[in-house]
N, CA and C atoms as a LAMMPS dump frame, in Angstrom:
ITEM: TIMESTEP
0
ITEM: NUMBER OF ATOMS
438
ITEM: BOX BOUNDS ff ff ff
-5.0000000000000000e+02 5.0000000000000000e+02
-5.0000000000000000e+02 5.0000000000000000e+02
-5.0000000000000000e+02 5.0000000000000000e+02
ITEM: ATOMS id mol type element x y z
1 1 1 N 427.551 178.953 328.737
2 1 2 C 426.837 178.452 329.874
3 1 3 C 427.344 177.046 330.224
4 2 1 N 427.791 176.878 331.464
5 2 2 C 428.282 175.583 331.911
6 2 3 C 427.119 174.707 332.379
7 3 1 N 427.146 173.453 331.959
8 3 2 C 426.116 172.52 332.377
9 3 3 C 426.451 171.975 333.765
10 4 1 N 427.72 171.653 333.975
11 4 2 C 428.181 171.124 335.256
12 4 3 C 429.366 171.936 335.738
13 5 1 N 429.488 172.05 337.049
14 5 2 C 430.697 172.62 337.633
15 5 3 C 431.74 171.512 337.734
16 6 1 N 432.999 171.906 337.915
17 6 2 C 434.082 170.921 337.984
18 6 3 C 433.88 169.943 339.144
19 7 1 N 433.426 170.456 340.286
20 7 2 C 433.261 169.555 341.43
21 7 3 C 432.181 168.519 341.157
22 8 1 N 431.155 168.892 340.376
23 8 2 C 430.104 167.948 340.03
24 8 3 C 430.633 166.86 339.095
25 9 1 N 431.492 167.245 338.157
26 9 2 C 432.085 166.265 337.252
27 9 3 C 432.96 165.271 338.004
28 10 1 N 433.731 165.785 338.986
29 10 2 C 434.556 164.898 339.8
30 10 3 C 433.674 163.929 340.591
31 11 1 N 432.568 164.413 341.122
32 11 2 C 431.649 163.543 341.872
33 11 3 C 431.026 162.486 340.963
34 12 1 N 430.651 162.881 339.768
35 12 2 C 430.091 161.914 338.808
36 12 3 C 431.128 160.849 338.482
37 13 1 N 432.37 161.265 338.256
38 13 2 C 433.442 160.3 337.973
39 13 3 C 433.627 159.352 339.159
40 14 1 N 433.57 159.895 340.379
41 14 2 C 433.704 159.059 341.572
42 14 3 C 432.6 158.027 341.674
43 15 1 N 431.379 158.424 341.394
44 15 2 C 430.252 157.49 341.438
45 15 3 C 430.418 156.421 340.365
46 16 1 N 430.86 156.82 339.176
47 16 2 C 431.087 155.849 338.098
48 16 3 C 432.144 154.834 338.53
49 17 1 N 433.23 155.302 339.159
50 17 2 C 434.261 154.376 339.645
51 17 3 C 433.704 153.431 340.71
52 18 1 N 432.837 153.923 341.596
53 18 2 C 432.209 153.055 342.592
54 18 3 C 431.358 151.987 341.926
55 19 1 N 430.623 152.359 340.912
56 19 2 C 429.78 151.394 340.199
57 19 3 C 430.643 150.345 339.505
58 20 1 N 431.713 150.778 338.875
59 20 2 C 432.625 149.82 338.233
60 20 3 C 433.199 148.867 339.274
61 21 1 N 433.535 149.382 340.451
62 21 2 C 434.092 148.542 341.517
63 21 3 C 433.085 147.472 341.957
64 22 1 N 431.815 147.805 341.948
65 22 2 C 430.808 146.815 342.337
66 22 3 C 430.777 145.627 341.378
67 23 1 N 431.077 145.862 340.112
68 23 2 C 431.05 144.787 339.127
69 23 3 C 432.391 144.093 338.971
70 24 1 N 433.466 144.723 339.397
71 24 2 C 434.801 144.135 339.342
72 24 3 C 435.46 144.33 340.704
73 25 1 N 435.13 143.505 341.683
74 25 2 C 435.602 143.741 343.049
75 25 3 C 437.097 143.455 343.227
76 26 1 N 437.925 144.313 342.648
77 26 2 C 439.375 144.161 342.758
78 26 3 C 439.997 145.239 343.638
79 27 1 N 439.156 146.112 344.179
80 27 2 C 439.578 147.214 345.042
81 27 3 C 440.586 148.135 344.364
82 28 1 N 440.426 148.314 343.064
83 28 2 C 441.238 149.269 342.313
84 28 3 C 440.44 150.548 342.078
85 29 1 N 439.251 150.391 341.543
86 29 2 C 438.425 151.548 341.193
87 29 3 C 437.913 152.276 342.432
88 30 1 N 437.811 151.569 343.551
89 30 2 C 437.412 152.194 344.807
90 30 3 C 438.391 153.309 345.176
91 31 1 N 439.678 153.046 345
92 31 2 C 440.705 154.044 345.309
93 31 3 C 440.604 155.254 344.379
94 32 1 N 440.321 155.008 343.124
95 32 2 C 440.155 156.112 342.174
96 32 3 C 438.924 156.947 342.531
97 33 1 N 437.867 156.275 342.989
98 33 2 C 436.661 156.999 343.391
99 33 3 C 436.949 157.927 344.565
100 34 1 N 437.693 157.424 345.542
101 34 2 C 438.05 158.269 346.688
102 34 3 C 438.874 159.473 346.245
103 35 1 N 439.805 159.253 345.333
104 35 2 C 440.631 160.352 344.82
105 35 3 C 439.762 161.358 344.057
106 36 1 N 438.748 160.885 343.356
107 36 2 C 437.819 161.792 342.659
108 36 3 C 437.097 162.691 343.652
109 37 1 N 436.674 162.145 344.758
110 37 2 C 435.949 162.948 345.737
111 37 3 C 436.868 163.982 346.404
112 38 1 N 438.123 163.645 346.588
113 38 2 C 439.075 164.634 347.118
114 38 3 C 439.287 165.747 346.096
115 39 1 N 439.4 165.362 344.814
116 39 2 C 439.536 166.367 343.76
117 39 3 C 438.274 167.236 343.671
118 40 1 N 437.117 166.647 343.932
119 40 2 C 435.865 167.413 343.923
120 40 3 C 435.869 168.465 345.027
121 41 1 N 436.384 168.1 346.187
122 41 2 C 436.481 169.069 347.283
123 41 3 C 437.402 170.219 346.887
124 42 1 N 438.519 169.885 346.256
125 42 2 C 439.45 170.928 345.796
126 42 3 C 438.794 171.824 344.75
127 43 1 N 438.017 171.23 343.859
128 43 2 C 437.317 172.012 342.833
129 43 3 C 436.275 172.923 343.474
130 44 1 N 435.62 172.44 344.508
131 44 2 C 434.613 173.258 345.19
132 44 3 C 435.243 174.477 345.859
133 45 1 N 436.508 174.35 346.261
134 45 2 C 437.221 175.479 346.855
135 45 3 C 437.85 176.387 345.803
136 46 1 N 437.664 176.048 344.525
137 46 2 C 438.092 176.928 343.448
138 46 3 C 439.518 176.746 342.964
139 47 1 N 440.143 175.624 343.268
140 47 2 C 441.493 175.393 342.752
141 47 3 C 441.462 175.2 341.24
142 48 1 N 442.548 175.519 340.593
143 48 2 C 442.626 175.415 339.131
144 48 3 C 442.503 173.956 338.684
145 49 1 N 441.97 173.725 337.484
146 49 2 C 441.806 172.357 336.987
147 49 3 C 443.104 171.548 336.962
148 50 1 N 444.218 172.201 336.642
149 50 2 C 445.498 171.482 336.619
150 50 3 C 445.834 170.957 338.009
151 51 1 N 445.587 171.774 339.025
152 51 2 C 445.847 171.371 340.405
153 51 3 C 444.902 170.227 340.8
154 52 1 N 443.672 170.286 340.353
155 52 2 C 442.706 169.223 340.647
156 52 3 C 443.176 167.883 340.081
157 53 1 N 443.663 167.92 338.841
158 53 2 C 444.144 166.691 338.198
159 53 3 C 445.369 166.163 338.923
160 54 1 N 446.265 167.049 339.315
161 54 2 C 447.464 166.623 340.049
162 54 3 C 447.067 166.001 341.389
163 55 1 N 446.132 166.625 342.096
164 55 2 C 445.667 166.088 343.376
165 55 3 C 445.011 164.729 343.169
166 56 1 N 444.212 164.605 342.12
167 56 2 C 443.599 163.308 341.806
168 56 3 C 444.678 162.253 341.581
169 57 1 N 445.689 162.572 340.787
170 57 2 C 446.751 161.612 340.478
171 57 3 C 447.538 161.233 341.733
172 58 1 N 447.876 162.213 342.538
173 58 2 C 448.661 161.948 343.748
174 58 3 C 447.874 161.067 344.72
175 59 1 N 446.627 161.42 344.972
176 59 2 C 445.835 160.621 345.908
177 59 3 C 445.507 159.238 345.345
178 60 1 N 445.364 159.121 344.037
179 60 2 C 445.154 157.8 343.44
180 60 3 C 446.341 156.897 343.735
181 61 1 N 447.527 157.419 343.53
182 61 2 C 448.745 156.635 343.786
183 61 3 C 448.864 156.312 345.28
184 62 1 N 448.633 157.297 346.123
185 62 2 C 448.718 157.072 347.576
186 62 3 C 447.738 155.982 348.008
187 63 1 N 446.488 156.075 347.547
188 63 2 C 445.494 155.083 347.937
189 63 3 C 445.837 153.699 347.391
190 64 1 N 446.35 153.645 346.161
191 64 2 C 446.693 152.351 345.579
192 64 3 C 447.869 151.704 346.299
193 65 1 N 448.812 152.51 346.756
194 65 2 C 449.998 151.968 347.424
195 65 3 C 449.716 151.602 348.879
196 66 1 N 448.976 152.456 349.61
197 66 2 C 448.807 152.233 351.044
198 66 3 C 447.423 151.729 351.45
199 67 1 N 446.392 152.213 350.847
200 67 2 C 445.05 151.822 351.269
201 67 3 C 444.623 150.479 350.679
202 68 1 N 444.902 150.253 349.417
203 68 2 C 444.462 149.022 348.75
204 68 3 C 444.966 147.764 349.45
205 69 1 N 446.258 147.674 349.817
206 69 2 C 446.71 146.462 350.518
207 69 3 C 445.975 146.218 351.847
208 70 1 N 445.667 147.287 352.566
209 70 2 C 444.935 147.143 353.828
210 70 3 C 443.526 146.61 353.559
211 71 1 N 442.866 147.161 352.554
212 71 2 C 441.518 146.711 352.218
213 71 3 C 441.505 145.26 351.747
214 72 1 N 442.494 144.883 350.953
215 72 2 C 442.574 143.497 350.465
216 72 3 C 442.816 142.545 351.629
217 73 1 N 443.676 142.939 352.558
218 73 2 C 443.954 142.093 353.718
219 73 3 C 442.686 141.886 354.546
220 74 1 N 441.922 142.935 354.768
221 74 2 C 440.675 142.807 355.53
222 74 3 C 439.651 141.954 354.791
223 75 1 N 439.579 142.131 353.487
224 75 2 C 438.636 141.341 352.684
225 75 3 C 438.998 139.856 352.756
226 76 1 N 440.283 139.532 352.603
227 76 2 C 440.727 138.138 352.655
228 76 3 C 440.515 137.535 354.039
229 77 1 N 440.739 138.318 355.093
230 77 2 C 440.538 137.821 356.451
231 77 3 C 439.077 137.467 356.67
232 78 1 N 438.178 138.292 356.175
233 78 2 C 436.741 138.018 356.32
234 78 3 C 436.344 136.766 355.547
235 79 1 N 436.905 136.586 354.348
236 79 2 C 436.59 135.4 353.554
237 79 3 C 437.111 134.144 354.229
238 80 1 N 438.338 134.197 354.774
239 80 2 C 438.899 133.03 355.457
240 80 3 C 438.096 132.679 356.696
241 81 1 N 437.637 133.677 357.417
242 81 2 C 436.832 133.436 358.609
243 81 3 C 435.536 132.723 358.239
244 82 1 N 434.928 133.139 357.134
245 82 2 C 433.692 132.515 356.685
246 82 3 C 433.939 131.072 356.27
247 83 1 N 435.006 130.823 355.519
248 83 2 C 435.318 129.46 355.087
249 83 3 C 435.645 128.575 356.283
250 84 1 N 436.406 129.092 357.24
251 84 2 C 436.839 128.284 358.375
252 84 3 C 435.708 127.923 359.321
253 85 1 N 434.593 128.61 359.261
254 85 2 C 433.5 128.299 360.172
255 85 3 C 432.874 126.939 359.874
256 86 1 N 433.12 126.385 358.693
257 86 2 C 432.567 125.083 358.333
258 86 3 C 433.478 123.929 358.753
259 87 1 N 434.762 124.18 358.901
260 87 2 C 435.724 123.117 359.188
261 87 3 C 435.422 122.496 360.547
262 88 1 N 435.364 121.156 360.559
263 88 2 C 435.091 120.418 361.784
264 88 3 C 433.616 120.201 362.062
265 89 1 N 432.749 120.811 361.283
266 89 2 C 431.302 120.682 361.488
267 89 3 C 430.778 119.427 360.785
268 90 1 N 429.637 118.969 361.244
269 90 2 C 428.986 117.803 360.663
270 90 3 C 427.929 118.252 359.672
271 91 1 N 427.917 117.595 358.521
272 91 2 C 426.945 117.907 357.474
273 91 3 C 426.229 116.634 357.055
274 92 1 N 425.07 116.794 356.456
275 92 2 C 424.284 115.649 355.973
276 92 3 C 424.467 115.532 354.463
277 93 1 N 424.705 114.313 354.006
278 93 2 C 424.864 114.051 352.576
279 93 3 C 423.488 114.037 351.932
280 94 1 N 423.322 114.836 350.875
281 94 2 C 422.033 114.841 350.168
282 94 3 C 422.153 114.262 348.758
283 95 1 N 423.384 114.108 348.286
284 95 2 C 423.651 113.395 347.032
285 95 3 C 424.972 112.667 347.246
286 96 1 N 425.011 111.404 346.961
287 96 2 C 426.174 110.565 347.269
288 96 3 C 427.485 111.289 346.982
289 97 1 N 428.368 111.251 347.986
290 97 2 C 429.66 111.933 347.891
291 97 3 C 430.755 110.9 347.661
292 98 1 N 431.521 111.112 346.601
293 98 2 C 432.688 110.28 346.29
294 98 3 C 433.861 111.208 346.041
295 99 1 N 434.957 110.639 345.577
296 99 2 C 436.124 111.475 345.237
297 99 3 C 435.833 112.377 344.041
298 100 1 N 434.788 112.018 343.281
299 100 2 C 434.437 112.783 342.087
300 100 3 C 433.384 113.862 342.347
301 101 1 N 432.758 113.835 343.511
302 101 2 C 431.784 114.871 343.815
303 101 3 C 430.569 114.364 344.549
304 102 1 N 429.676 115.275 344.838
305 102 2 C 428.449 114.992 345.557
306 102 3 C 427.94 116.288 346.168
307 103 1 N 426.923 116.197 347.026
308 103 2 C 426.341 117.393 347.649
309 103 3 C 426.093 117.125 349.124
310 104 1 N 426.328 118.154 349.937
311 104 2 C 426.046 118.078 351.365
312 104 3 C 425.167 119.253 351.771
313 105 1 N 424.579 119.136 352.97
314 105 2 C 423.676 120.153 353.486
315 105 3 C 424.134 120.526 354.885
316 106 1 N 424.395 121.828 355.091
317 106 2 C 424.809 122.317 356.392
318 106 3 C 424.367 123.769 356.543
319 107 1 N 423.925 124.132 357.75
320 107 2 C 423.472 125.499 358.053
321 107 3 C 422.427 125.984 357.044
322 108 1 N 421.497 125.118 356.679
323 108 2 C 420.439 125.447 355.714
324 108 3 C 420.989 125.842 354.343
325 109 1 N 422.159 125.309 354.011
326 109 2 C 422.782 125.583 352.704
327 109 3 C 423.234 124.276 352.076
328 110 1 N 423.203 124.249 350.759
329 110 2 C 423.659 123.084 350.006
330 110 3 C 425.011 123.413 349.383
331 111 1 N 425.971 122.48 349.518
332 111 2 C 427.334 122.714 349.027
333 111 3 C 427.825 121.518 348.216
334 112 1 N 428.677 121.77 347.22
335 112 2 C 429.337 120.654 346.546
336 112 3 C 430.397 120.083 347.48
337 113 1 N 430.596 118.775 347.406
338 113 2 C 431.559 118.131 348.296
339 113 3 C 432.247 116.974 347.596
340 114 1 N 433.441 116.661 348.055
341 114 2 C 434.182 115.477 347.613
342 114 3 C 434.753 114.802 348.846
343 115 1 N 434.973 113.493 348.739
344 115 2 C 435.553 112.771 349.872
345 115 3 C 437.065 112.967 349.861
346 116 1 N 437.625 113.035 351.062
347 116 2 C 439.071 113.23 351.202
348 116 3 C 439.806 111.987 350.727
349 117 1 N 439.312 110.821 351.118
350 117 2 C 439.931 109.557 350.729
351 117 3 C 439.276 109.034 349.458
352 118 1 N 440.089 108.612 348.525
353 118 2 C 439.588 108.19 347.218
354 118 3 C 438.616 107.018 347.303
355 119 1 N 438.765 106.133 348.296
356 119 2 C 437.93 104.942 348.393
357 119 3 C 436.616 105.184 349.12
358 120 1 N 436.493 106.288 349.83
359 120 2 C 435.289 106.552 350.625
360 120 3 C 434.112 106.949 349.752
361 121 1 N 432.956 106.374 350.102
362 121 2 C 431.691 106.725 349.454
363 121 3 C 430.692 106.979 350.578
364 122 1 N 430.065 108.137 350.558
365 122 2 C 429.077 108.502 351.572
366 122 3 C 427.725 108.643 350.883
367 123 1 N 426.77 107.848 351.351
368 123 2 C 425.451 107.803 350.727
369 123 3 C 424.516 108.837 351.321
370 124 1 N 423.422 109.084 350.616
371 124 2 C 422.42 110.05 351.06
372 124 3 C 421.952 109.719 352.471
373 125 1 N 421.828 110.761 353.287
374 125 2 C 421.357 110.599 354.652
375 125 3 C 422.472 110.416 355.675
376 126 1 N 423.667 110.052 355.234
377 126 2 C 424.783 109.872 356.164
378 126 3 C 425.307 111.236 356.616
379 127 1 N 425.934 111.238 357.78
380 127 2 C 426.603 112.436 358.277
381 127 3 C 428.088 112.345 357.973
382 128 1 N 428.654 113.47 357.583
383 128 2 C 430.086 113.549 357.293
384 128 3 C 430.673 114.753 358.017
385 129 1 N 431.962 114.717 358.186
386 129 2 C 432.667 115.818 358.847
387 129 3 C 433.438 116.599 357.787
388 130 1 N 433.329 117.919 357.832
389 130 2 C 434.03 118.768 356.87
390 130 3 C 435.469 118.939 357.347
391 131 1 N 436.404 118.549 356.505
392 131 2 C 437.827 118.598 356.84
393 131 3 C 438.459 119.914 356.396
394 132 1 N 438.116 120.353 355.183
395 132 2 C 438.626 121.628 354.677
396 132 3 C 437.7 122.162 353.602
397 133 1 N 437.853 123.433 353.301
398 133 2 C 437.094 124.063 352.218
399 133 3 C 438.081 124.703 351.267
400 134 1 N 437.724 124.687 350.015
401 134 2 C 438.596 125.292 349.004
402 134 3 C 437.744 125.692 347.81
403 135 1 N 437.711 126.984 347.523
404 135 2 C 436.964 127.488 346.369
405 135 3 C 435.52 126.982 346.345
406 136 1 N 434.832 127.117 347.473
407 136 2 C 433.416 126.745 347.583
408 136 3 C 433.19 125.238 347.474
409 137 1 N 434.228 124.449 347.649
410 137 2 C 434.118 122.996 347.622
411 137 3 C 434.489 122.469 349.002
412 138 1 N 433.632 121.595 349.546
413 138 2 C 433.871 121.02 350.868
414 138 3 C 434.525 119.654 350.72
415 139 1 N 435.591 119.437 351.472
416 139 2 C 436.261 118.139 351.523
417 139 3 C 435.793 117.456 352.793
418 140 1 N 435.223 116.263 352.647
419 140 2 C 434.603 115.602 353.787
420 140 3 C 435.221 114.24 354.05
421 141 1 N 435.027 113.781 355.296
422 141 2 C 435.475 112.466 355.737
423 141 3 C 434.373 111.899 356.601
424 142 1 N 434.5 110.639 356.939
425 142 2 C 433.499 110.006 357.79
426 142 3 C 433.376 110.726 359.121
427 143 1 N 432.181 110.767 359.665
428 143 2 C 431.919 111.439 360.932
429 143 3 C 432.364 110.543 362.067
430 144 1 N 433.3 110.999 362.888
431 144 2 C 433.841 110.202 363.992
432 144 3 C 432.868 110.075 365.151
433 145 1 N 431.791 110.861 365.145
434 145 2 C 430.848 110.868 366.252
435 145 3 C 429.826 109.728 366.18
436 146 1 N 429.815 108.953 365.096
437 146 2 C 428.82 107.895 364.926
438 146 3 C 429.008 106.806 365.949
């Protein structure tokens, strides 16, 4: 007596790969999950297990070579768009900002910040202009609008 059919096992494997992808967002396991679901469709149509494994392997390679780069490019574009939305905006200093660090407040969010120029010190309550962002760190300079 079989507990699971082959197509069900492929679907379970696909879901497991999706869950792994959620915890390690490298867009590797996502491709394997898609290949599992294609193999599940083949299993549902009654193809032999060897053919299912071959189809899984072929589609895994195809997705890793062609789909993964497209997904990574879209992911990076979205991240850059989000980071760039802060550049040129004015933020309020909530903890003194020096070359060694500090905190700013913008768009109802608090961010770590450092001054672009080593000699600049921005005190609490002052406005600063965001020059660039890098790894969740805002680089700020004096606000020219004062």
